[in-house]
Every structure is written in C-alpha cells, then in structure tokens.
TITORGU-502708 format. One record per residue: residue number from 1; x, z, y of N, C-alpha, C, CB in turn; residue in one letter. Coordinates in steps of 0.1 Angstrom, whole numbers. Each point is the difference from the previous one (the first is absolute). Last residue first. Glycine has a CB too. Example, Ala and Ser with C-alpha at 12.3 -4.5 7.8 and 13.67 -1.06 7.14 Angstrom:
<nodes>
NODE   resi    n.px    n.pz    n.py   ca.px   ca.pz   ca.py    c.px    c.pz    c.py   cb.px   cb.pz   cb.py   resn
NODE      2     128      71     -22       9       0      11      -8       8      11      12     -22      -6      S
NODE      1      -9      21     -51      -9       0      12       9       0      12     -19      12     -12      A
</nodes>
This chain:
<nodes>
NODE   resi    n.px    n.pz    n.py   ca.px   ca.pz   ca.py    c.px    c.pz    c.py   cb.px   cb.pz   cb.py   resn
NODE    154    -612    -121     302      -3     -14       3       9      -6      10     -23       5      -6      A
NODE    153      38      34     -29      -7      -1      13      -2     -15       3       9      21       8      P
NODE    152      -6      -6     -59       9      -1      11      -8      -2      13      18     -10     -15      A
NODE    151     -35      14     -31       0      11       9       8      -1      12      -5      14     -20      D
NODE    150       5     -47     -15     -14       1       5      -1      11      10      -8      -8     -22      A
NODE    149      50       3       1      -3     -12       9     -14       1       5      15     -14     -13      A
NODE    148      -2      46     -18       7       2      12      -3     -11      10      18      12     -13      A
NODE    147     -36     -16     -30      -7      11       8       7       2      13      -7      11     -21      E
NODE    146      28     -41      -9     -13      -5       4      -8      10       9      -1     -14     -21      L
NODE    145      41      28       0       3      -9      11     -13      -7       5      23      -4     -10      E
NODE    144     -27      33     -27       5       8      12       3      -9      12       9      17     -16      A
NODE    143     -20     -37     -26     -12       6       6       5       8      13     -11       2     -23      V
NODE    142      32     -47       1       3      14       1     -10       8       8      25      -6      -2      V
NODE    141     -17     -44     -28      -8       8      10       4      15      -1     -19     -18      -1      L
NODE    140      50     -26     -11      -7      11      -6      -7       8      11      17       2     -19      R
NODE    139       0     -36      41      -2      -5     -14      -8      10      -7      23     -13       1      K
NODE    138     -26       6      54       5       8     -12       0     -10     -12      -9      22       9      M
NODE    137      -8     -30      37      15       0       0       6       7     -13      -2       0      25      G
NODE    136     -46      -4     -16       5     -14       0      16       0      -1     -20      -7      13      M
NODE    135      -5      48      -9      -1      -6     -13       7     -14      -1     -21      13      -4      M
NODE    134      17       8      46      10       7      -8       0      -6     -14      -3      21      13      A
NODE    133     -31     -36      16      13      -5       4      12       6      -8     -10      -3      23      N
NODE    132     -34      20     -30       1     -14      -5      14      -6       3     -25      -3       2      T
NODE    131      13      45      16       3       1     -15       2     -14      -6     -14      21      -1      A
NODE    130       1     -19      46      14       5      -1       4       1     -15      -2      12      22      R
NODE    129     -42     -24     -12       9     -10       3      14       4      -1     -17     -10      15      G
NODE    128     -17      42     -20       0      -9     -11      10     -11       2     -24       6      -5      A
NODE    127      17      21      41       7       8     -10       1      -9     -13      -9      22      10      R
NODE    126     -17     -39      24      14       0       5       9       7     -11      -7      -1      25      A
NODE    125     -40       1     -30       6     -13      -4      14      -1       5     -23     -10       1      R
NODE    124     -10      50     -15       9      -2      11       8     -12      -3       1      25       6      D
NODE    123     -28     -10     -40      -9      -5      11       8      -2      13     -19      11     -11      P
NODE    122      41     -16     -39      -2      10      10      -9      -6      12      23      11      -6      D
NODE    121      -5     -32     -36     -14       1       3      -3      10      11      -5      -6     -24      G
NODE    120      49      -1       7      -5     -13       5     -15       0       4      17     -11     -15      L
NODE    119       3      50      -4       6      -3      13      -6     -13       6      21      13      -7      L
NODE    118     -33      -1     -37      -6       9      10       5      -3      14      -2      18     -18      E
NODE    117      21     -41     -18     -14      -5       2      -7       9      10      -1      -8     -23      Y
NODE    116      44      21      10       0     -12       8     -14      -5       3      22      -7     -10      L
NODE    115     -15      43     -20       1       4      14       0     -12       9      12      21      -6      R
NODE    114     -10     -25     -41     -13       1       5       0       4      15      -8       7     -23      N
NODE    113      49     -34       2      -5      13       0     -14       1       6      24       8       3      P
NODE    112       0     -50     -30      -6       5      12      -4      14       0      -8     -23       4      V
NODE    111      33     -22     -28       1      14      -2      -4       7      13      18      -2     -19      I
NODE    110     -23     -48      -6      -1       6      13      -1      15      -3     -12     -19      11      Q
NODE    109      32     -26     -39      -6      13       0      -1       4      14       8       6     -23      W
NODE    108       4     -53     -10      -1       7      13      -8      12      -1       3     -22      12      S
NODE    107      29      -6     -49     -14       4       3       0       8      13      -6       1     -25      V
NODE    106      46     -19       2      -6      -7      11     -15       3       3      16     -17      -6      G
NODE    105      17      37     -26      -6     -12      -5      -7      -8      10      -4      11     -21      W
NODE    104      25      32      29      10      -9      -5      -5     -13      -6      13      20      -5      P
NODE    103     -43       2      44       7       6     -12      10      -9      -6     -20      14      -4      D
NODE    102       3     -12      56      -1      -8     -12       8       8     -11      -3     -22      13      K
NODE    101     -24      39      35      13      -2      -8      -3     -10     -11       8      24       6      L
NODE    100     -30       1      44      -1     -10     -11      14       0      -7     -17     -14      12      W
NODE     99       5      40      28      -4       6     -12      -1     -10     -12     -12      17      14      G
NODE     98      27     -31      30     -14       7       1      -5       5     -13      -5     -15      19      C
NODE     97      44     -21     -25      -5       7      12     -13       7      -2      12     -17      14      Q
NODE     96      23      10     -55      -6      -9      10      -4       8      12      -8     -16     -18      G
NODE     95      44      20     -27      -8       6      10      -6     -11       9      13      22      -2      E
NODE     94       2     -27     -51       4      -2      13     -10       6      10      12     -21      -7      T
NODE     93       8      26     -49     -11      -3       9       5      -1      15     -15      13     -15      G
NODE     92      43      -3     -25      -2     -14       4     -12      -2       9      11      -6     -21      G
NODE     91       3      49       0       3     -10      -9      -4     -14       4      -1      17     -18      D
NODE     90     -25      20      44      12       2      -8       2     -12      -9      -4      25       0      A
NODE     89     -34     -19      29      11      -8       5      13       2      -9     -10       1      23      V
NODE     88     -31      22     -34      -3     -14       0      12      -9       6     -24       6       2      L
NODE     87      26      43      -3      -2      -5     -14      -2     -15       0      -9      22      -6      G
NODE     86      12       1      48      12       0      -7      -1      -6     -14       7      20      13      D
NODE     85     -47     -16      12      10      -9       6      13      -1      -8     -11       5      23      W
NODE     84     -22      27     -36      -3     -14      -4       9     -10       6     -24       7      -1      Y
NODE     83      32      38      13       1      -2     -15      -4     -14      -4      -6      24      -3      R
NODE     82       1     -11      49      14      -1      -4       2      -3     -15       6      15      18      D
NODE     81     -49      -7      -1       5     -12       6      14      -2      -6     -14       2      21      V
NODE     80      -5      39     -30      -5     -11      -8       4     -13       4     -20      14      -4      E
NODE     79      33      22      30       6       1     -13      -5     -10      -9       3      24       3      A
NODE     78     -23     -19      39      13      -7       1       7       0     -14       2       6      24      Q
NODE     77     -55      -2     -27      10       6       9      13      -8      -1     -11      23      -2      D
NODE     76     -30     -37     -20      -5      13       6      10       5      10     -12       5     -21      A
NODE     75       4     -58       8       8      12      -4      -4      12       8      19     -15      -6      C
NODE     74     -35     -37     -12      -3      10      10       6      13      -4     -22     -12       7      A
NODE     73      32     -41     -19       0      13      -5      -2      10      11      15      -7     -19      V
NODE     72     -21     -49       5       0      10      10      -1      14      -6     -10     -17      17      Q
NODE     71      26     -35     -32      -7      12      -5       2      11      10       4      -6     -24      I
NODE     70      -6     -51      28       8      12       0      -8      12      -5      13      -8      20      S
NODE     69     -10     -50     -11      -6      11      -8       9      11       1     -11     -16     -16      F
NODE     68      23     -20      40     -14      -3       1      -8      11      -8       4     -25       4      A
NODE     67      44      20      -2      -6      10       9     -15      -2       1      22       2      12      E
NODE     66       4     -20     -56      -1      -3      14      -6      12       7      -3     -25      -5      S
NODE     65      28       5     -45      -8      10       7       0      -4      15       7      18     -17      Q
NODE     64      -2     -58     -19       7      11       5      -9      10       7      21     -14       3      P
NODE     63     -28     -24     -42      -7       6      12       8      12       5     -22      -9      -8      Y
NODE     62      37     -18     -31      -9      -9       8      -4       5      14      -8      -9     -22      L
NODE     61      38      25     -18       4       0      14      -9      -9       9      23       4      -8      P
NODE     60     -40      24     -38      11      -9       3       2      -1      15      -4     -12     -21      G
NODE     59     -28      41      -1      -4     -14      -2      11     -10       3     -22       7       6      G
NODE     58       6      45     -15      13      -6       0      -2     -14      -3      12      21      -8      N
NODE     57     -47      17      28       2     -11      -9      14      -6       2     -25      -6       0      I
NODE     56      -4      55      11      11      -9       3       1     -11     -11      13      19      12      I
NODE     55     -52      18       8       5      -8     -10      12      -8       5     -22      -1     -12      T
NODE     54     -10      49      24       8     -11       4       4      -8     -12       8      12      21      Y
NODE     53     -44      32      -5       6      -9     -10       7     -12       7     -18       6     -16      P
NODE     52      11      47      34      -6     -14       1       7      -9     -10      -5       4      25      R
NODE     51      17      44     -18     -14      -1      -3      -7     -14       1      -1      23       7      G
NODE     50      48     -14       2      -7       9       9     -16      -1      -3      19      -1      18      D
NODE     49       1     -34     -43       9       5      11      -9       9       9      15     -21      -1      L
NODE     48     -14      -3     -52      -8       7      10      10       6      10     -19       5     -16      D
NODE     47      24     -50     -17       4      13       3     -10       6      10      24      -5      -4      F
NODE     46      -7     -40     -31     -11       6       8       4      15       2     -18     -15     -11      S
NODE     45      42     -35       0       2      15       0     -11       5       8      25      -1      -2      V
NODE     44     -12     -49     -26      -7       9      10       4      14      -2     -19     -16       1      T
NODE     43      43     -16     -24      -7      -9       9      -7       7      10      -3     -16     -19      L
NODE     42      49      35      -2     -15       0      -3      -6     -11      10       0      25      -7      P
NODE     41      50     -34      -7      -7      10       8     -15      -1      -4      16      -2      19      A
NODE     40      19     -28     -35      -4      12      -8      -7      11       7      20      -6     -13      G
NODE     39      -7     -37      33      12       8      -3      -3      12      -8      10      -9      20      D
NODE     38     -53      -9       3      13      -6      -1      11       9      -4      -8     -16      18      P
NODE     37     -41      28     -36       5      -4      13      14      -6      -1     -12      18      10      G
NODE     36     -18       2     -45      -1     -14       3       5      -5      13     -19       1     -14      G
NODE     35      -6      48      -6      12      -8      -2      -2     -15       5       5      14     -20      P
NODE     34     -28      33      40      -3     -10     -10      13      -9      -1     -25       0       5      S
NODE     33      10      54      12       8     -12       2      -5     -10     -11      20      12      10      T
NODE     32     -40      37      15       2      -9     -10      10     -11       4     -24       5      -9      S
NODE     31      16      36      34     -11       1     -10       1     -10     -11     -14       8      19      T
NODE     30      47      21      19      -2     -14      -6     -10       2     -11      23      -8       5      I
NODE     29     -24      43      36       5      -3     -13      -2     -15      -3      -5      23      -8      A
NODE     28      -1      22      47       0     -14      -3       7      -2     -13       1      -5      24      S
NODE     27      -7      47       3     -12      -4      -7       0     -15      -4     -12      18      12      G
NODE     26      44      -7      28      -5      10     -10     -13      -6      -6      10      19      13      P
NODE     25      30     -50       6     -13       5       3      -6      10     -10      -4     -22      12      F
NODE     24      48       1     -16      -1       5      14     -13       6       3      16     -17       6      L
NODE     23      -5      -5     -48       8      12       1      -1       6      14      16     -10     -16      S
NODE     22     -38     -30       5      -7      11      -6       9      13       1     -13     -16     -15      V
NODE     21      31     -25      32     -12       4       7      -7      13      -6      -3     -24       6      Y
NODE     20      41       4     -28       3       7      13     -12       5       7      20     -15       2      L
NODE     19     -27     -10     -41       6      12      -3       4       8      12       8     -10     -22      Q
NODE     18     -24     -34      27     -11      10      -3       5      13      -4     -14     -19      -8      A
NODE     17      46     -15      16      -7       3      12     -11      11      -3       5     -23      10      A
NODE     16      17       5     -47       9       9       8      -7       4      13      21     -11     -10      A
NODE     15     -44     -21     -16       0      13      -6       9      10       7      -4     -11     -22      L
NODE     14       2     -35      36     -11       9       4       0      13      -6     -13     -20       4      G
NODE     13      44     -22      -4       3      14      -1     -10      10       5      23      -7       2      D
NODE     12     -21     -43      -2       1       4     -13       2      15      -2      10     -22      -5      H
NODE     11     -29      -3      45       8     -10      -7       1       4     -15      13      -6      21      D
NODE     10     -56      22       7      15       2       0       6     -11      -8      -3      25       2      F
NODE      9     -47     -11      24       8     -10      -8      15       3       1     -18     -17       4      W
NODE      8     -29      49       0      12      -4       6       8     -10      -9       1      22      13      L
NODE      7     -54      -1      -5       9      -6     -10      12      -6       7     -19      -5     -16      C
NODE      6     -25      43      25      10      -9       5       9      -5     -11      -1      12      22      P
NODE      5     -50       2     -29      13       4      -3      10      -9       7      -8      10     -22      T
NODE      4     -49       5      21      11      -8       4      13       6      -3     -14     -10      18      T
NODE      3     -40      12     -39      10       7       7      11     -10       4      -5      21     -12      S
NODE      2     -52     -16      -8      13      -7       2      10       8       8     -12     -21       0      S
NODE      1     -29      35     -35       3       0      14      14      -6       2     -14      21       3      M
</nodes>
C-alpha cells in the first residue's frame, strides 16, 4: 500500500529543525538520518511529527522555503496555540498574520485553534463574519478575542 511523506528542502541545518519540531509535538521522534549532506550535516532526516512521517533533505541553498507550503496545526485550546507559537517563533522565527508564522528556518506554519473553525462555520453568517474580521487583525490567534468579536452586537 502506498503512502505519502512531505519532504522539506533545507540548506544544511535540517537536523536542528527536526530536533525542535519533535521537541514540541508529543509522541514525535527522529527516526533516521543518512550521511552525505553539506558541511557534514546529514543528507536526510526522517522524523514522525504527531504520528505523521516527514523527511528533510539538506540539499544546499538551491530552493528557499516559501509560504506556498505550510504545516497547519489544529490546536485544542489557547494553551496549545501558545505552546506551539512560542516554540516555533523562538530563536529567530517571525510572526505573520492570521495565525501564520515562519520558524527560524523559514518554514511556514499555521497555528489554528479548533474554535476558529467552529466560529467560521457558524450558521449565523454575520457572527462568522465578525470572527473572520477579528482573525484578520491578529497575528497569534486568541480564542477569547475571536469569541468576543463573534458575540459582539451586530
């Protein structure tokens, strides 16, 4: 049976990225590395992130990271949003709009509380619209602020 594995292209420090990623997500681990990358780095780093396989290839500076690929993280609550957000922007990451960020290696992440999906799917389209407008003005998504905006009088 076939399977798919996202493969991320890094310049040379994919092992450090994988080490950060697996430290943030419970039940995650680096599963293997192979020699032969630039500057003595592993050529590949395979890891399971939250039960899903990923591979990083340290292929050199040919292909920079881009927002065209992002990893979306559905979070149970604000504490989870904060833990992933803080861990991924630490040491050189950058905050973006609407729950997006770039980690120190330029990989784009969407850190999204499950409550946002509920609010955006609200059958009361005006309520959903107020939540959407609140989201558009945020960097880190804050559940209490999204709910307050959704519940504000029309």
